N, C-alpha and C positions, 0 to 999 in steps of 0.2 A: 733258470735256477731249478736245484733239486726239489723233489715233493717231500723228502725226508728230513728237511732242515725243521719244520715247525709241525707240531710242537717239540719243544725239547723233551728227551725221556727223563725228566728228572725222577719220576716215581718208579723207574724201573732199576733194580739194582745194576751195579757196575759189573760186579765180577759174577761169573758164574759160579751157582752153589755146588755143582757136581764136582769141579776139577778145583775150585778156589783160585784159580789162575787164568787170565784171559779174560776177554770182555765178553759180554751176553751178546746174542743176535741182534737185540735191538740196537745197543751202543755201537756194535760194529756197523750196522747199516747207516748209522748216524754220523760217524766218524768218516765212513766212506762218502756220504752226502758232502761233507765239508770239503773234502779233498776234491772231488769232482768239481765242486763250486770254485776252488781255488785254480784249478787248472783252466777254468774257462775265464778267470777274472780278467786276464789280458789280451782276449779276443776281441777284436772290434767287428761290430756286426753292423750289416746294412740294415735299414728300415725296408719292409717288403713292398710300400707303396710309394717311397721317395728316395733315390738313390744319394741325395746331398745329405739325407738326416742317417748320420751313423751313432751307435751306442756301445757301452762296454757296461756289463752287469758285474758288480761286485757283492755279493750277499744281495742286500735289498737296497744298495744304492746305485742308482743308474746313472752314470755320466753320459751326457748327449751332446752331440757338435752337428751343427748346420752349417754346411761349407758348399754352396752351389758353385759352379765353374763360372758363373755371372748372377748378377741379381735377376730374378724372375721378373719383375715388374707388376705381378701379380700376386696378391696374398696365396699362401698353398697351405692347405690343411694337412697334418700329419698323424696319423695314428700312432699312439706311443706303443711301444713293446710291452708295457706292464700297465695296471691300472695305477694311479697314485695312491697312496695311503695318507699323505698328508700335502697340506697345500705347499705350493711352489711357484716360485717366479720365473719366467722365460720370457725374452722378447719384450720385456716392459710390463708385461701384464702378469698379475697374481691369480693363477689356477686353484680351484677349490680341490679338496680330497675327493678321490674318486674320478679324478679326469682321465679321459681316455684317448682324447685327441687335442691337439694345440693348432692354433692359425698362426703362420710365419708371416709376417709383414714381406710385402714384395719388395722392398726396398733393404732388405736385410742380406748382406754378403757372407757374414759370418758370425756365428753365436753359438756360446758353451753355456750349459747349465747342467744342473742335476736335479733329481728328485727320489724320494724313498716309495719304493713299490710296494703294492699291497702283496704279502708272501703269499703262495699257494698253500692252500690246506689240503692235507690227504685224506 
């Protein structure tokens, strides 16, 4: 996720005062950050510590997928790619806001869930 999405530069003028046309540098950076995030919105990424855990980031919405080749038999602890901003449910457990890792039951062969990430501050 781009570092330039938050905060939105609403206090900055949209157009350049010198020319009266075109966007100011601040808004150009903001629109570029939105475009960069949209380009990555459909890229499936692997977790660094567990290859069966994959995720797709779209703005602050993180869709996650757990699909090991076979059930592991023992619980797995997976670090989330981003800190959660809100409580969410995964694998029958409700995790609080600020969660950075989850525990996946050893009997789970497939699961999908999503959570809202804590946006990065510039």
